[in-house]
Biopython code that builds the backbone (N, CA, C, O; Angstrom):
import numpy as np
from Bio.PDB.StructureBuilder import StructureBuilder

atoms = [
    (1, "LEU", "N", (228.917, 152.118, 88.441)),
    (1, "LEU", "CA", (229.803, 153.203, 87.951)),
    (1, "LEU", "C", (229.752, 153.267, 86.505)),
    (1, "LEU", "O", (230.162, 152.323, 85.829)),
    (2, "THR", "N", (229.264, 154.344, 85.973)),
    (2, "THR", "CA", (229.335, 154.475, 84.467)),
    (2, "THR", "C", (229.645, 155.916, 84.071)),
    (2, "THR", "O", (229.333, 156.897, 84.747)),
    (3, "ALA", "N", (230.245, 155.941, 82.991)),
    (3, "ALA", "CA", (230.550, 157.267, 82.401)),
    (3, "ALA", "C", (230.333, 157.081, 80.951)),
    (3, "ALA", "O", (230.857, 156.162, 80.321)),
    (4, "PRO", "N", (229.522, 158.001, 80.414)),
    (4, "PRO", "CA", (229.109, 157.759, 78.853)),
    (4, "PRO", "C", (230.307, 157.959, 77.862)),
    (4, "PRO", "O", (231.078, 158.911, 77.979)),
    (5, "VAL", "N", (230.411, 157.093, 76.966)),
    (5, "VAL", "CA", (231.304, 157.317, 75.802)),
    (5, "VAL", "C", (230.334, 156.995, 74.613)),
    (5, "VAL", "O", (229.909, 155.860, 74.401)),
    (6, "ALA", "N", (230.011, 158.127, 73.831)),
    (6, "ALA", "CA", (228.994, 157.841, 72.873)),
    (6, "ALA", "C", (227.748, 157.259, 73.336)),
    (6, "ALA", "O", (227.139, 156.468, 72.616)),
    (7, "GLY", "N", (227.327, 157.589, 74.476)),
    (7, "GLY", "CA", (226.155, 157.015, 75.066)),
    (7, "GLY", "C", (226.238, 155.796, 75.730)),
    (7, "GLY", "O", (225.244, 155.238, 76.195)),
    (8, "ARG", "N", (227.531, 155.288, 75.811)),
    (8, "ARG", "CA", (227.651, 153.964, 76.371)),
    (8, "ARG", "C", (228.366, 153.963, 77.728)),
    (8, "ARG", "O", (229.204, 154.851, 77.891)),
    (9, "PRO", "N", (228.156, 153.102, 78.716)),
    (9, "PRO", "CA", (228.849, 153.153, 79.981)),
    (9, "PRO", "C", (230.296, 152.796, 79.750)),
    (9, "PRO", "O", (230.594, 152.023, 78.839)),
    (10, "LEU", "N", (231.212, 153.335, 80.547)),
    (10, "LEU", "CA", (232.619, 153.032, 80.532)),
    (10, "LEU", "C", (233.197, 152.861, 81.757)),
    (10, "LEU", "O", (232.842, 153.653, 82.630)),
    (11, "VAL", "N", (234.115, 151.902, 82.079)),
    (11, "VAL", "CA", (234.834, 151.580, 83.320)),
    (11, "VAL", "C", (236.262, 151.355, 82.901)),
    (11, "VAL", "O", (236.486, 150.553, 81.994)),
    (12, "ILE", "N", (237.220, 151.983, 83.477)),
    (12, "ILE", "CA", (238.596, 151.627, 83.284)),
    (12, "ILE", "C", (238.913, 150.447, 84.171)),
    (12, "ILE", "O", (238.669, 150.515, 85.375)),
    (13, "ALA", "N", (239.431, 149.397, 83.641)),
    (13, "ALA", "CA", (239.823, 148.182, 84.466)),
    (13, "ALA", "C", (241.344, 148.041, 84.244)),
    (13, "ALA", "O", (241.805, 147.669, 83.165)),
    (14, "SER", "N", (242.080, 148.346, 85.284)),
    (14, "SER", "CA", (243.647, 148.413, 85.226)),
    (14, "SER", "C", (244.316, 147.643, 86.338)),
    (14, "SER", "O", (243.838, 147.612, 87.472)),
    (15, "ASN", "N", (245.424, 147.025, 86.000)),
    (15, "ASN", "CA", (246.239, 146.442, 87.075)),
    (15, "ASN", "C", (246.764, 147.409, 87.987)),
    (15, "ASN", "O", (247.176, 147.038, 89.085)),
    (16, "THR", "N", (246.795, 148.778, 87.599)),
    (16, "THR", "CA", (247.327, 149.834, 88.468)),
    (16, "THR", "C", (246.344, 150.127, 89.490)),
    (16, "THR", "O", (245.159, 149.972, 89.198)),
    (17, "ASP", "N", (246.658, 150.521, 90.623)),
    (17, "ASP", "CA", (245.783, 150.809, 91.713)),
    (17, "ASP", "C", (244.994, 152.053, 91.281)),
    (17, "ASP", "O", (245.469, 152.938, 90.570)),
    (18, "ARG", "N", (243.775, 152.040, 91.762)),
    (18, "ARG", "CA", (242.642, 153.006, 91.251)),
    (18, "ARG", "C", (243.209, 154.484, 91.492)),
    (18, "ARG", "O", (243.246, 155.283, 90.557)),
    (19, "PRO", "N", (243.665, 154.834, 92.824)),
    (19, "PRO", "CA", (244.181, 156.257, 93.067)),
    (19, "PRO", "C", (245.192, 156.698, 92.034)),
    (19, "PRO", "O", (245.204, 157.871, 91.662)),
    (20, "LEU", "N", (245.983, 155.867, 91.588)),
    (20, "LEU", "CA", (247.041, 156.385, 90.753)),
    (20, "LEU", "C", (246.430, 156.584, 89.353)),
    (20, "LEU", "O", (246.749, 157.578, 88.701)),
    (21, "VAL", "N", (245.592, 155.706, 88.882)),
    (21, "VAL", "CA", (244.992, 155.910, 87.510)),
    (21, "VAL", "C", (244.171, 157.243, 87.624)),
    (21, "VAL", "O", (244.206, 158.066, 86.709)),
    (22, "GLU", "N", (243.459, 157.434, 88.722)),
    (22, "GLU", "CA", (242.659, 158.612, 88.737)),
    (22, "GLU", "C", (243.567, 159.860, 88.810)),
    (22, "GLU", "O", (243.231, 160.870, 88.190)),
    (23, "HIS", "N", (244.605, 159.838, 89.478)),
    (23, "HIS", "CA", (245.629, 160.907, 89.639)),
    (23, "HIS", "C", (246.120, 161.257, 88.226)),
    (23, "HIS", "O", (246.120, 162.425, 87.838)),
    (24, "LEU", "N", (246.517, 160.291, 87.500)),
    (24, "LEU", "CA", (247.183, 160.465, 86.122)),
    (24, "LEU", "C", (246.197, 161.041, 85.151)),
    (24, "LEU", "O", (246.560, 161.825, 84.273)),
    (25, "LEU", "N", (244.932, 160.653, 85.304)),
    (25, "LEU", "CA", (243.836, 161.184, 84.438)),
    (25, "LEU", "C", (243.638, 162.688, 84.806)),
    (25, "LEU", "O", (243.630, 163.561, 83.939)),
    (26, "ARG", "N", (243.486, 162.934, 86.080)),
    (26, "ARG", "CA", (243.281, 164.337, 86.411)),
    (26, "ARG", "C", (244.480, 165.274, 86.012)),
    (26, "ARG", "O", (244.325, 166.403, 85.546)),
    (27, "ALA", "N", (245.657, 164.692, 86.243)),
    (27, "ALA", "CA", (246.901, 165.464, 86.011)),
    (27, "ALA", "C", (246.892, 165.766, 84.464)),
    (27, "ALA", "O", (247.299, 166.870, 84.101)),
    (28, "GLY", "N", (246.492, 164.934, 83.613)),
    (28, "GLY", "CA", (246.416, 165.095, 82.255)),
    (28, "GLY", "C", (245.333, 165.924, 81.718)),
    (28, "GLY", "O", (245.302, 166.250, 80.532)),
    (29, "GLY", "N", (244.402, 166.285, 82.612)),
    (29, "GLY", "CA", (243.261, 166.999, 82.190)),
    (29, "GLY", "C", (242.102, 166.219, 81.595)),
    (29, "GLY", "O", (241.158, 166.776, 81.034)),
    (30, "ALA", "N", (242.213, 164.935, 81.739)),
    (30, "ALA", "CA", (241.220, 164.065, 81.211)),
    (30, "ALA", "C", (240.006, 163.776, 82.211)),
    (30, "ALA", "O", (240.187, 163.738, 83.428)),
    (31, "PRO", "N", (238.847, 163.589, 81.660)),
    (31, "PRO", "CA", (237.763, 163.075, 82.480)),
    (31, "PRO", "C", (238.136, 161.888, 83.227)),
    (31, "PRO", "O", (238.965, 161.094, 82.782)),
    (32, "VAL", "N", (237.537, 161.731, 84.385)),
    (32, "VAL", "CA", (237.898, 160.515, 85.301)),
    (32, "VAL", "C", (236.572, 159.679, 85.349)),
    (32, "VAL", "O", (235.602, 160.005, 86.034)),
    (33, "PRO", "N", (236.633, 158.533, 84.527)),
    (33, "PRO", "CA", (235.435, 157.640, 84.631)),
    (33, "PRO", "C", (235.695, 156.724, 85.900)),
    (33, "PRO", "O", (236.748, 156.757, 86.537)),
    (34, "PRO", "N", (234.681, 155.950, 86.180)),
    (34, "PRO", "CA", (234.956, 154.943, 87.223)),
    (34, "PRO", "C", (236.184, 154.098, 86.886)),
    (34, "PRO", "O", (236.509, 153.834, 85.728)),
    (35, "VAL", "N", (236.854, 153.683, 87.991)),
    (35, "VAL", "CA", (238.066, 152.828, 87.794)),
    (35, "VAL", "C", (238.038, 151.670, 88.683)),
    (35, "VAL", "O", (237.812, 151.796, 89.887)),
    (36, "ILE", "N", (238.276, 150.482, 88.092)),
    (36, "ILE", "CA", (238.367, 149.281, 88.791)),
    (36, "ILE", "C", (239.961, 149.025, 88.751)),
    (36, "ILE", "O", (240.513, 148.651, 87.716)),
    (37, "GLY", "N", (240.605, 149.237, 89.865)),
    (37, "GLY", "CA", (242.049, 149.022, 90.045)),
    (37, "GLY", "C", (242.486, 147.708, 90.444)),
    (37, "GLY", "O", (241.701, 146.822, 90.781)),
    (38, "GLY", "N", (243.790, 147.575, 90.404)),
    (38, "GLY", "CA", (244.312, 146.259, 90.712)),
    (38, "GLY", "C", (244.313, 145.839, 92.177)),
    (38, "GLY", "O", (244.586, 144.670, 92.450)),
    (39, "GLU", "N", (244.018, 146.737, 93.159)),
    (39, "GLU", "CA", (244.123, 146.412, 94.390)),
    (39, "GLU", "C", (243.067, 145.337, 94.867)),
    (39, "GLU", "O", (241.860, 145.485, 94.677)),
    (40, "GLY", "N", (243.614, 144.258, 95.493)),
    (40, "GLY", "CA", (242.725, 143.114, 95.964)),
    (40, "GLY", "C", (242.196, 142.103, 94.944)),
    (40, "GLY", "O", (241.441, 141.180, 95.250)),
    (41, "LEU", "N", (242.671, 142.357, 93.651)),
    (41, "LEU", "CA", (242.307, 141.427, 92.640)),
    (41, "LEU", "C", (243.534, 140.853, 91.899)),
    (41, "LEU", "O", (244.565, 141.513, 91.767)),
    (42, "ARG", "N", (243.390, 139.633, 91.433)),
    (42, "ARG", "CA", (244.514, 139.082, 90.591)),
    (42, "ARG", "C", (244.664, 139.975, 89.379)),
    (42, "ARG", "O", (243.709, 140.381, 88.717)),
    (43, "SER", "N", (245.997, 140.263, 89.126)),
    (43, "SER", "CA", (246.314, 141.001, 87.935)),
    (43, "SER", "C", (246.042, 140.268, 86.640)),
    (43, "SER", "O", (245.938, 139.043, 86.593)),
    (44, "LYS", "N", (245.926, 141.102, 85.543)),
    (44, "LYS", "CA", (245.771, 140.589, 84.169)),
    (44, "LYS", "C", (247.020, 139.769, 83.955)),
    (44, "LYS", "O", (248.084, 140.240, 84.356)),
    (45, "PRO", "N", (247.000, 138.634, 83.387)),
    (45, "PRO", "CA", (246.022, 138.107, 82.481)),
    (45, "PRO", "C", (244.905, 137.310, 83.148)),
    (45, "PRO", "O", (244.092, 136.711, 82.444)),
    (46, "ALA", "N", (244.835, 137.281, 84.445)),
    (46, "ALA", "CA", (243.692, 136.695, 85.084)),
    (46, "ALA", "C", (242.511, 137.660, 84.773)),
    (46, "ALA", "O", (242.723, 138.867, 84.652)),
    (47, "PRO", "N", (241.368, 137.169, 84.654)),
    (47, "PRO", "CA", (240.181, 137.916, 84.263)),
    (47, "PRO", "C", (239.521, 138.771, 85.389)),
    (47, "PRO", "O", (238.582, 139.531, 85.151)),
    (48, "ASP", "N", (240.024, 138.618, 86.532)),
    (48, "ASP", "CA", (239.278, 139.196, 87.770)),
    (48, "ASP", "C", (239.020, 140.693, 87.564)),
    (48, "ASP", "O", (237.890, 141.094, 87.843)),
    (49, "ILE", "N", (239.918, 141.559, 87.116)),
    (49, "ILE", "CA", (239.628, 142.943, 86.895)),
    (49, "ILE", "C", (238.554, 143.279, 85.951)),
    (49, "ILE", "O", (237.697, 144.117, 86.232)),
    (50, "VAL", "N", (238.587, 142.607, 84.775)),
    (50, "VAL", "CA", (237.611, 142.898, 83.864)),
    (50, "VAL", "C", (236.237, 142.378, 84.170)),
    (50, "VAL", "O", (235.215, 142.948, 83.788)),
    (51, "LEU", "N", (236.252, 141.268, 84.877)),
    (51, "LEU", "CA", (234.924, 140.773, 85.363)),
    (51, "LEU", "C", (234.367, 141.596, 86.483)),
    (51, "LEU", "O", (233.149, 141.666, 86.646)),
    (52, "ALA", "N", (235.255, 142.251, 87.296)),
    (52, "ALA", "CA", (234.789, 143.055, 88.283)),
    (52, "ALA", "C", (234.173, 144.346, 87.740)),
    (52, "ALA", "O", (233.231, 144.901, 88.305)),
    (53, "ALA", "N", (234.776, 144.824, 86.559)),
    (53, "ALA", "CA", (234.276, 145.970, 85.829)),
    (53, "ALA", "C", (232.932, 145.637, 85.182)),
    (53, "ALA", "O", (232.069, 146.514, 85.145)),
    (54, "ALA", "N", (232.718, 144.523, 84.711)),
    (54, "ALA", "CA", (231.419, 144.080, 84.048)),
    (54, "ALA", "C", (230.394, 144.001, 85.142)),
    (54, "ALA", "O", (229.263, 144.454, 84.966)),
    (55, "ARG", "N", (230.753, 143.449, 86.241)),
    (55, "ARG", "CA", (229.758, 143.284, 87.404)),
    (55, "ARG", "C", (229.335, 144.740, 87.862)),
    (55, "ARG", "O", (228.170, 145.065, 88.094)),
    (56, "HIS", "N", (230.332, 145.494, 87.951)),
    (56, "HIS", "CA", (230.047, 146.941, 88.306)),
    (56, "HIS", "C", (229.024, 147.651, 87.479)),
    (56, "HIS", "O", (228.186, 148.415, 87.957)),
    (57, "LEU", "N", (229.145, 147.340, 86.143)),
    (57, "LEU", "CA", (228.172, 147.939, 85.242)),
    (57, "LEU", "C", (226.850, 147.194, 85.003)),
    (57, "LEU", "O", (225.950, 147.585, 84.259)),
    (58, "GLY", "N", (226.854, 146.036, 85.754)),
    (58, "GLY", "CA", (225.709, 145.114, 85.697)),
    (58, "GLY", "C", (225.407, 144.474, 84.352)),
    (58, "GLY", "O", (224.277, 144.260, 83.914)),
    (59, "LEU", "N", (226.562, 144.192, 83.750)),
    (59, "LEU", "CA", (226.522, 143.600, 82.291)),
    (59, "LEU", "C", (227.179, 142.333, 82.322)),
    (59, "LEU", "O", (228.090, 142.146, 83.129)),
    (60, "ALA", "N", (226.796, 141.404, 81.490)),
    (60, "ALA", "CA", (227.522, 140.140, 81.258)),
    (60, "ALA", "C", (228.736, 140.406, 80.310)),
    (60, "ALA", "O", (228.693, 141.302, 79.466)),
    (61, "PRO", "N", (229.801, 139.609, 80.479)),
    (61, "PRO", "CA", (230.916, 139.844, 79.542)),
    (61, "PRO", "C", (230.546, 139.871, 78.118)),
    (61, "PRO", "O", (231.110, 140.691, 77.393)),
    (62, "ALA", "N", (229.590, 139.004, 77.592)),
    (62, "ALA", "CA", (229.398, 139.033, 76.174)),
    (62, "ALA", "C", (228.564, 140.235, 75.783)),
    (62, "ALA", "O", (228.379, 140.470, 74.589)),
    (63, "ALA", "N", (228.041, 141.022, 76.747)),
    (63, "ALA", "CA", (227.342, 142.361, 76.462)),
    (63, "ALA", "C", (228.223, 143.535, 76.508)),
    (63, "ALA", "O", (227.753, 144.671, 76.455)),
    (64, "THR", "N", (229.579, 143.290, 76.611)),
    (64, "THR", "CA", (230.514, 144.362, 76.749)),
    (64, "THR", "C", (231.541, 144.196, 75.844)),
    (64, "THR", "O", (231.634, 143.129, 75.237)),
    (65, "VAL", "N", (232.428, 145.209, 75.639)),
    (65, "VAL", "CA", (233.677, 145.091, 74.804)),
    (65, "VAL", "C", (234.832, 145.601, 75.622)),
    (65, "VAL", "O", (234.792, 146.727, 76.117)),
    (66, "VAL", "N", (235.870, 144.786, 75.776)),
    (66, "VAL", "CA", (237.124, 145.123, 76.376)),
    (66, "VAL", "C", (237.980, 145.829, 75.288)),
    (66, "VAL", "O", (238.208, 145.290, 74.205)),
    (67, "VAL", "N", (238.458, 147.101, 75.638)),
    (67, "VAL", "CA", (239.378, 147.779, 74.767)),
    (67, "VAL", "C", (240.706, 147.692, 75.406)),
    (67, "VAL", "O", (240.919, 148.191, 76.511)),
    (68, "GLU", "N", (241.686, 147.002, 74.655)),
    (68, "GLU", "CA", (243.032, 146.831, 75.264)),
    (68, "GLU", "C", (244.090, 147.214, 74.281)),
    (68, "GLU", "O", (243.888, 147.422, 73.085)),
    (69, "ASP", "N", (245.274, 147.290, 74.921)),
    (69, "ASP", "CA", (246.482, 147.515, 74.065)),
    (69, "ASP", "C", (247.635, 146.501, 74.467)),
    (69, "ASP", "O", (248.767, 146.702, 74.029)),
    (70, "THR", "N", (247.392, 145.486, 75.238)),
    (70, "THR", "CA", (248.404, 144.582, 75.684)),
    (70, "THR", "C", (247.943, 143.088, 75.506)),
    (70, "THR", "O", (246.753, 142.775, 75.492)),
    (71, "GLU", "N", (248.949, 142.212, 75.374)),
    (71, "GLU", "CA", (248.713, 140.821, 75.196)),
    (71, "GLU", "C", (247.996, 140.368, 76.461)),
    (71, "GLU", "O", (246.978, 139.681, 76.377)),
    (72, "LYS", "N", (248.511, 140.744, 77.639)),
    (72, "LYS", "CA", (247.974, 140.222, 78.874)),
    (72, "LYS", "C", (246.521, 140.663, 79.177)),
    (72, "LYS", "O", (245.741, 139.946, 79.804)),
    (73, "GLY", "N", (246.205, 141.892, 78.690)),
    (73, "GLY", "CA", (244.811, 142.359, 78.683)),
    (73, "GLY", "C", (243.929, 141.656, 77.777)),
    (73, "GLY", "O", (242.739, 141.484, 78.041)),
    (74, "ILE", "N", (244.497, 141.231, 76.684)),
    (74, "ILE", "CA", (243.725, 140.496, 75.650)),
    (74, "ILE", "C", (243.426, 139.065, 76.367)),
    (74, "ILE", "O", (242.300, 138.568, 76.368)),
    (75, "ARG", "N", (244.417, 138.538, 76.899)),
    (75, "ARG", "CA", (244.277, 137.230, 77.533)),
    (75, "ARG", "C", (243.375, 137.228, 78.646)),
    (75, "ARG", "O", (242.730, 136.206, 78.878)),
    (76, "ALA", "N", (243.238, 138.368, 79.448)),
    (76, "ALA", "CA", (242.360, 138.493, 80.506)),
    (76, "ALA", "C", (240.945, 138.553, 80.081)),
    (76, "ALA", "O", (240.065, 137.944, 80.690)),
    (77, "ALA", "N", (240.710, 139.334, 78.969)),
    (77, "ALA", "CA", (239.369, 139.459, 78.279)),
    (77, "ALA", "C", (238.934, 138.180, 77.801)),
    (77, "ALA", "O", (237.792, 137.844, 78.115)),
    (78, "ARG", "N", (239.639, 137.383, 77.085)),
    (78, "ARG", "CA", (239.375, 136.168, 76.560)),
    (78, "ARG", "C", (238.978, 135.164, 77.759)),
    (78, "ARG", "O", (237.984, 134.438, 77.729)),
    (79, "ALA", "N", (239.823, 135.226, 78.725)),
    (79, "ALA", "CA", (239.519, 134.282, 79.998)),
    (79, "ALA", "C", (238.190, 134.589, 80.544)),
    (79, "ALA", "O", (237.485, 133.680, 80.982)),
    (80, "GLY", "N", (237.822, 135.763, 80.545)),
    (80, "GLY", "CA", (236.489, 136.117, 81.097)),
    (80, "GLY", "C", (235.220, 136.117, 80.168)),
    (80, "GLY", "O", (234.088, 136.378, 80.574)),
    (81, "GLY", "N", (235.542, 135.797, 78.880)),
    (81, "GLY", "CA", (234.467, 135.646, 77.925)),
    (81, "GLY", "C", (234.003, 136.918, 77.270)),
    (81, "GLY", "O", (232.871, 137.016, 76.795)),
    (82, "PHE", "N", (234.889, 137.894, 77.250)),
    (82, "PHE", "CA", (234.667, 139.150, 76.591)),
    (82, "PHE", "C", (235.136, 139.220, 75.226)),
    (82, "PHE", "O", (236.150, 138.621, 74.870)),
    (83, "PRO", "N", (234.335, 140.030, 74.338)),
    (83, "PRO", "CA", (235.008, 140.396, 73.034)),
    (83, "PRO", "C", (236.025, 141.423, 73.289)),
    (83, "PRO", "O", (235.951, 142.145, 74.283)),
    (84, "VAL", "N", (237.055, 141.523, 72.352)),
    (84, "VAL", "CA", (238.236, 142.326, 72.598)),
    (84, "VAL", "C", (238.455, 143.213, 71.377)),
    (84, "VAL", "O", (238.581, 142.700, 70.265)),
    (85, "LEU", "N", (238.506, 144.623, 71.570)),
    (85, "LEU", "CA", (239.050, 145.631, 70.593)),
    (85, "LEU", "C", (240.426, 146.053, 70.862)),
    (85, "LEU", "O", (240.697, 146.651, 71.903)),
    (86, "LEU", "N", (241.292, 145.779, 69.996)),
    (86, "LEU", "CA", (242.723, 146.096, 70.208)),
    (86, "LEU", "C", (242.929, 147.531, 69.700)),
    (86, "LEU", "O", (242.443, 147.875, 68.623)),
    (87, "VAL", "N", (243.668, 148.399, 70.490)),
    (87, "VAL", "CA", (244.075, 149.703, 70.111)),
    (87, "VAL", "C", (245.559, 149.607, 69.852)),
    (87, "VAL", "O", (246.351, 149.404, 70.772)),
    (88, "ARG", "N", (245.943, 149.760, 68.554)),
    (88, "ARG", "CA", (247.357, 149.626, 68.156)),
    (88, "ARG", "C", (248.035, 150.968, 68.550)),
    (88, "ARG", "O", (247.486, 152.068, 68.476)),
    (89, "ASN", "N", (249.371, 150.718, 69.002)),
    (89, "ASN", "CA", (250.203, 151.784, 69.293)),
    (89, "ASN", "C", (251.589, 151.370, 68.852)),
    (89, "ASN", "O", (251.787, 150.307, 68.263)),
    (90, "ARG", "N", (252.596, 152.282, 69.166)),
    (90, "ARG", "CA", (253.921, 152.119, 68.600)),
    (90, "ARG", "C", (254.502, 150.807, 69.279)),
    (90, "ARG", "O", (255.261, 150.065, 68.655)),
    (91, "TYR", "N", (254.141, 150.576, 70.485)),
    (91, "TYR", "CA", (254.753, 149.300, 71.257)),
    (91, "TYR", "C", (254.120, 147.980, 70.886)),
    (91, "TYR", "O", (254.800, 146.955, 70.909)),
    (92, "ASN", "N", (252.826, 147.964, 70.541)),
    (92, "ASN", "CA", (252.206, 146.709, 70.138)),
    (92, "ASN", "C", (251.934, 146.563, 68.563)),
    (92, "ASN", "O", (251.324, 145.587, 68.128)),
    (93, "ARG", "N", (252.375, 147.491, 67.807)),
    (93, "ARG", "CA", (252.194, 147.382, 66.399)),
    (93, "ARG", "C", (252.858, 146.186, 65.758)),
    (93, "ARG", "O", (252.262, 145.595, 64.857)),
    (94, "PRO", "N", (254.085, 145.778, 66.173)),
    (94, "PRO", "CA", (254.719, 144.678, 65.499)),
    (94, "PRO", "C", (254.212, 143.300, 66.020)),
    (94, "PRO", "O", (254.542, 142.275, 65.424)),
    (95, "LEU", "N", (253.394, 143.259, 67.155)),
    (95, "LEU", "CA", (253.084, 142.104, 67.752)),
    (95, "LEU", "C", (251.911, 141.497, 67.040)),
    (95, "LEU", "O", (251.078, 142.207, 66.476)),
    (96, "ARG", "N", (251.834, 140.065, 67.066)),
    (96, "ARG", "CA", (250.750, 139.448, 66.515)),
    (96, "ARG", "C", (249.791, 139.053, 67.544)),
    (96, "ARG", "O", (250.064, 138.066, 68.226)),
    (97, "LEU", "N", (248.719, 139.682, 67.744)),
    (97, "LEU", "CA", (247.813, 139.591, 68.698)),
    (97, "LEU", "C", (246.471, 139.038, 68.097)),
    (97, "LEU", "O", (246.286, 138.995, 66.881)),
    (98, "ASP", "N", (245.489, 138.591, 69.073)),
    (98, "ASP", "CA", (244.330, 137.927, 68.637)),
    (98, "ASP", "C", (243.094, 138.605, 69.118)),
    (98, "ASP", "O", (242.345, 138.011, 69.894)),
    (99, "PRO", "N", (242.812, 139.911, 68.672)),
    (99, "PRO", "CA", (241.598, 140.589, 69.111)),
    (99, "PRO", "C", (240.487, 140.149, 68.144)),
    (99, "PRO", "O", (240.721, 139.462, 67.149)),
    (100, "ASP", "N", (239.231, 140.597, 68.502)),
    (100, "ASP", "CA", (238.073, 140.375, 67.658)),
    (100, "ASP", "C", (238.072, 141.485, 66.560)),
    (100, "ASP", "O", (237.566, 141.299, 65.453)),
    (101, "ALA", "N", (238.647, 142.605, 66.923)),
    (101, "ALA", "CA", (238.681, 143.820, 66.023)),
    (101, "ALA", "C", (239.802, 144.719, 66.519)),
    (101, "ALA", "O", (240.257, 144.618, 67.658)),
    (102, "GLU", "N", (240.201, 145.541, 65.685)),
    (102, "GLU", "CA", (241.256, 146.527, 66.090)),
    (102, "GLU", "C", (241.075, 147.845, 65.356)),
    (102, "GLU", "O", (240.536, 147.970, 64.256)),
    (103, "VAL", "N", (241.595, 148.819, 66.108)),
    (103, "VAL", "CA", (241.662, 150.159, 65.436)),
    (103, "VAL", "C", (243.166, 150.527, 65.329)),
    (103, "VAL", "O", (243.968, 149.887, 66.010)),
    (104, "GLU", "N", (243.573, 151.473, 64.553)),
    (104, "GLU", "CA", (244.957, 151.747, 64.331)),
    (104, "GLU", "C", (245.612, 152.691, 65.354)),
    (104, "GLU", "O", (246.831, 152.859, 65.372)),
    (105, "SER", "N", (244.771, 153.303, 66.205)),
    (105, "SER", "CA", (245.413, 154.281, 67.154)),
    (105, "SER", "C", (244.301, 154.688, 68.206)),
    (105, "SER", "O", (243.104, 154.465, 68.022)),
    (106, "LEU", "N", (244.808, 155.295, 69.301)),
    (106, "LEU", "CA", (243.925, 155.885, 70.256)),
    (106, "LEU", "C", (243.060, 156.976, 69.623)),
    (106, "LEU", "O", (241.875, 157.053, 69.947)),
    (107, "ALA", "N", (243.572, 157.792, 68.770)),
    (107, "ALA", "CA", (242.910, 158.848, 68.122)),
    (107, "ALA", "C", (241.857, 158.261, 67.208)),
    (107, "ALA", "O", (240.792, 158.865, 67.083)),
    (108, "ALA", "N", (242.076, 157.122, 66.556)),
    (108, "ALA", "CA", (241.018, 156.606, 65.787)),
    (108, "ALA", "C", (239.873, 156.041, 66.653)),
    (108, "ALA", "O", (238.714, 156.103, 66.241)),
    (109, "LEU", "N", (240.173, 155.496, 67.834)),
    (109, "LEU", "CA", (239.215, 155.062, 68.751)),
    (109, "LEU", "C", (238.305, 156.285, 69.263)),
    (109, "LEU", "O", (237.077, 156.219, 69.322)),
    (110, "LEU", "N", (239.051, 157.388, 69.620)),
    (110, "LEU", "CA", (238.320, 158.416, 70.123)),
    (110, "LEU", "C", (237.422, 159.057, 69.039)),
    (110, "LEU", "O", (236.329, 159.520, 69.366)),
    (111, "GLN", "N", (237.824, 159.095, 67.838)),
    (111, "GLN", "CA", (237.006, 159.627, 66.706)),
    (111, "GLN", "C", (235.806, 158.739, 66.432)),
    (111, "GLN", "O", (234.720, 159.202, 66.083)),
    (112, "TRP", "N", (236.040, 157.467, 66.603)),
    (112, "TRP", "CA", (234.850, 156.487, 66.471)),
    (112, "TRP", "C", (233.781, 156.608, 67.562)),
    (112, "TRP", "O", (232.568, 156.540, 67.362)),
    (113, "THR", "N", (234.396, 156.798, 68.758)),
    (113, "THR", "CA", (233.518, 156.864, 69.973)),
    (113, "THR", "C", (232.709, 158.186, 70.023)),
    (113, "THR", "O", (231.640, 158.251, 70.631)),
    (114, "ALA", "N", (233.216, 159.166, 69.407)),
    (114, "ALA", "CA", (232.666, 160.541, 69.383)),
    (114, "ALA", "C", (231.506, 160.582, 68.392)),
    (114, "ALA", "O", (230.596, 161.398, 68.535)),
    (115, "ALA", "N", (231.535, 159.695, 67.377)),
    (115, "ALA", "CA", (230.583, 159.676, 66.277)),
    (115, "ALA", "C", (229.135, 159.194, 66.840)),
    (115, "ALA", "O", (228.174, 159.105, 66.076)),
]
sb = StructureBuilder()
sb.init_structure("model")
sb.init_model(0)
sb.init_chain("A")
sb.init_seg("    ")
for serial, (resi, resn, name, xyz) in enumerate(atoms, 1):
    if name == "N":
        sb.init_residue(resn, " ", resi, " ")
    sb.init_atom(name, np.array(xyz, "f"), 0.0, 1.0, " ", f" {name:<3s}", serial, name[0])
structure = sb.get_structure()
């Protein structure tokens, strides 16, 4: 399951069940990339969901980047051996988190991936 973002494969790995994630994306008019949902897997901060996404792409954790906005997502990525890019937002801006890199907003991330 791949969907290109600036020529790179993308999978959404969410604690939320896949059908709900897909519905929310469609309802918002967004493209729907492949989704690895929380059904049947341990929730983040366990690494199960992000590891399943990497397996689905056929990539090793070190060959991917997990894009996150939560502490439990960062912990899941770290536990799975993934590098982490933090997307800051109004909820996580005051938090001291430990990503490998970060961007200031979702808009900044989308500009970067479109380049």
